[in-house]
N, C-alpha and C positions, 0 to 999 in steps of 0.2 A: 583895555584902557591903560595908557602908559603911566598915569600917575596913581593908579589904584594899588594900595598896599596888598590886598588879597590877590589881585592878578599877579603881582610880583612874587608872592609866596607860591602861587600855583606854578609859575614858570621857573622857580628856583632862584630868581634874581635876589630875593630876600629869603634868608633861611627861616624855616618853620619846622616845628615838631610835628611832622606828618604822621597821622595814625591810620589813614586810609586814602587810597587814590584809585580811581578808574577813569575811563574816558569822559565821564560826565560830571562827577563830583570829587571833591577833595575834602578831607577832614584833617584838622590840625588842632593841637592844644592851644587854648587861649593864653597869651602871655600875661594877662591880668586875671588869672583864675579866681573865680568867686566860690569855688567848691573843689573838693578833691578831684572830681572829674569835671572839667569844663572844656569841652571841645566845640569847635565851630565847623559846621558842614556848609560848604560853599559850592555853587556850580562852577565848572570850569569856564563856561561862557559868562562874560560880564553882564550882569543885570543889576541896575542900580538900586531899585527898591521893589517891594512887592507890588507897588502900583504899576510897574512896568511889565509885569507878567501878562502873558496872553494864554488863551486856551491851549495852545501848543505846548505850554510849559507845565501843564497839569501833571504829566508823568514825571518830569524833573523834580517838582516839589514832592511828589510821592516818594521818589527815590531818596531825597534828602531826609524825609521823616523816617523812612525804613532804615536808612543808614544810622541815624541817631539812635534808634532802638537797638540796632546791632552793636553799636559801640558801647552803649550802656550795658547790654548783656555781656559783651566780651570783658568789660571791666568789673563785672560782678554785681551790677546794680539793676539788672533787669527785673528781678522780683521785689527788691526792697523799695524801688522807686527812683524816678528821675524826672527832671523837668525839661521841657523843650520850649524855646522862646524865639520868635521872630520879632525884632524891633523894626518899625517902619518910620523913617524920617527922624529928624533931630529931636522933635518934641517927644518922641517915644524912646529916645536914647540911642538911635542908630548913629554911630560915629564913623563907620566905614561904609561908603555907599556902593556896596557890592552885597547883594542879599546873602544872609548867613543865618543858619539855624544854630542857636546855642543848645547844647545838651549839657545839663548840670546834674550832678549826683554826689552822694557821699556826705551830705549834711541835711539837717531838717530845714525845710522851706516853709515860709508862712504865706498866708493868704489874707488880704490881697497882697500881691508883690508891690514893692515900693519903688 
């Protein structure tokens, strides 16, 4: 999608602090980090919201979650704990309409999230 910020980061049109890349997912550091580790895992293929996922995307979502766990472990947070979050649509805080999984670690998190 030509006006999507995350698509532009994936293609290199907009710089991003890439921490992982393969043919299906890309992970990069969030520019508005809310924790010492705050990375976003995004699919290479543009998918606007979780509502647009199909059964064929089940493997992709699993890859995103596994990649979040791997990044947390690589950064030393695998055992101490980390949080993963998908926000869907504006009312839940989604501001870029390209699905992305937040992985956050390195500080204490409260429940419920605010």
